N, C-alpha and C positions, 0 to 999 in steps of 0.2 A: 526476566520474563519466564513464567512457568510454562511447561509443556514444550512441544516442538515448535520450531519457527524456521523461517527462511532468513538468511543473512545476505544483505546487499552491501558491498563495499565500494567506497570511492573517496576521492580527495576533494576538499572544498576549494573552489575557485576564487580568484581575487574579485571578479565581477559580482560575486554573491555577497560581498561585504557592504556595509553601510558606512556612513561618515565616521562612525565610532570605531571602525575597524573590525567589527564582529559581523557574523553572518546575519543578514537581514531576516527578520521574522517570517516574511512571506516565503522564503526559500525552504523552510522546513516542510511546508505543505508539498512543495515540489519533490522533496526528498521522499516523503511518504508515497507519492505517485510513482516515482522511479522504483522504489522498493516493491511496491504492489505489482507493477508490471513485470519486474524481474522475478518475483515469486511465482507469478502466473506462468511465465515462460519456463521456469524450472520444473513446473508441474505439468508441462505440455499443453498449456492453454495460451495460444497466441492471440494477443489483442487485435492484431491485424486480421486474423481469421474471424474473430468475433465481429469486427466491423464489416467484413465482407458478407457476413450473414445478415447484416442490417441491424445488429444489436449495438446499443450504446449503453454505457455504464456511468451515468453522471454521479457526482458527489452530491449527497443530500444532507450530509452533516459532517462537520470536522471539529475536532477538539485538539488543542496542542498546549502542552505545559512545558515552558522553557525553564530548565533547571540550572544548567551551566552553559555559558556561551561557547559557540564554535567560532573558530577564526580561519582566515585564509591559510591554506595548505594543511589544515588538519586532515588526517586520514580518519575516516569514520566507518562505522558499521551500523546499518539499520536492521534491526530485528523485527520481522513482520510475522503476523499470525492472522489467519482467517478464523475469526471467532464464531460467527453465525452466518448461516446461509439457508434460505428456504426456497430458492428458485425465483423469488421476486426481489428480495433484498439481501444484502450481505453487509457484515460489519467486520472491520479489521482493527487490530491494535499494532502499535509501533513503539519501539524504543530505539533511541539513537545514542551510541557510545563513541567516544574517541577511541581509536584503535589501541588496544592494550589497557584500557581503563576498565574498572569494575563498576563504576557509578554511571548511571544514565545521565545524559545531558538533556534529553528531551523525551517526553512520553506523549502519545497521542492516539487518537482513534479517528476512523473515517467510516461513514455509512454511505451505501450506494444502492441504487435500484437498477433494474434491467428494463430497458425500453426498446421498442421496435422503432423502425423508421418513422412511424406515425406519432412518435413521442408518447405512446401509451404502453403501460406495463402489460406483460404477457406471462403465461405460465411456462417457464423453461422446461419443466419436467415433461410437459405434453409435447412441446414443439421441438425441443432440442435435448432429448434424453441423454445422449452421450456427454454433452457439455454439462448438463445438470449433475450427472454422476461424477464427473471429474471434480467439480466444485465440492460436492458432498464428501468425496474422498479426502479432499484437502482439509476440511473441517475435522474429520475423524482422525486423520494423520497428524494434526497439529494439537491434539488434546493429550 
């Protein structure tokens, strides 16, 4: 992954496997979410605080390319990058590696929007300028 990124590490659990003994495909999307929230926390953006403000950040698109399977007890590293942010939407990219490996096991992207409690988009720059600036700095710092 080019540029700067955040690294989230964890071990794969047995319950995440399927009948074939590999990590079930749906769990990769969960890994993206875990890595995204970890990246935000590291940058001083608490998802709990965002929700307290009445902001939700739903996934509006997801893409995942499975390259090499993951198995129970694999130690992994998820590399995350905030690629785009305009105050209404954001896009992130992810690469998952087995710890110590140089080849990606998985590559993907997610798209999100920011909604208020009324489920309508809003302009973060106007309503929450400090939060807007933190996200903007993340994009700049990851390029």
